[in-house]
Residue, then its C-alpha position, 0 to 999 in steps of 0.5 A: m500500500d502506498y502511504k504517500n499523499w494522504y490527507c485528513v479531511q474533517v467531516a460532520s460527526g457520524c457522517e463519515k460513510k455518507a461523506k465518503a459516498d458523496l465524495l466518490a460520487r462527486k469524483a465520478i461526476l466531475d471526473d476528478r482523476f487526482i482523487q485516488g482513494v477515500e477511506v473511513p478507517e475502522s478497526t474490528e475488535m471482539k467484545v463480550d456482551k453481558s450474556g457471555k456471547r462474543r461479537i465482532v464490533k467495528t469502531k472508527v479509528l478517526p471519528g469525524y474524519i475521512l482519509v483522502q489520497v490525492l495525486q499532486e499536479r505537476f507544474e513546469d515553469e519557464l525555466g524548466n523547474i518542475h514542482y508539484e502542488f495540490p490540484a485546485f480543482t480537487q481542493e474545490t471538489i473536496n471542500k464543496t462535498f456535503n458534510v465536509l467541514g474542511f481539511a484537518g489543521l488550523n487552516k481548514k481550506k489548506p490541505r496538509p499531507m499526513k506523514p507516511h508513518e502516521i498513515k501507516s500507523v492508522f492503517d495498521r490499526v485497521d488491519d484485523t489480522h492481529l485479532e486473535v480469537k480463541q476457538n475450540d478445535r474439539d468439543d470433547y470435554e471430560v470431567g476433571d479437565i482444566l479449562d481457561v475461561i475466556s469470556g463472561p464474568f469469570s474471564g481469566y480464571k481456570c475452571e475444573v469440569v465437574n459435569i457436562q449437561g448437553t451444551k452446558i459445562l458445569g465447573q468449579i472455580d477457585m476464587f479467594g480460596r473457595e471452590v465456587p460452582a459456575e455454569f459455562t457454554k462451550e464458547q466461554v471456555y477454551k481447552k488447550 
């Protein structure tokens, strides 16, 4: 992935995806060839609800902002010197998009490129390959097995299987020096 020429654009809160869709529509209608990509960076993480069920939840990495990759326009002066600038037409396209408040920074009208290492760190947070989900390879639990509790109110404890009733696992947890009985589903425990 190319981490150059990315700009952070401030949009109305909660309208990140709508602003992205509107900007891409304007790009297509106006045939703006300088806009290379528009992203709403989201990270995925696993959350456990109160009932102990695991869900994958997407959260915005930069709420209130979208990232736009824009190619620089090439200019050559009379002396043959070449310099690159942000295209004025593209700047107007972005600023006049619905829900766009302006570029990030003190001067909302002036685009300021983000540094490649900043963009890389944002996209590294978006990459969900780091998300590790423990899953059971097998469901053959036996009385006396020691299991890791990976979700629910007893997350982080180890439990000893006392009985198995269908999909429920009855176990005991050593808590504060006492054996506490607890009931788990197969999704809440992990067997090494």
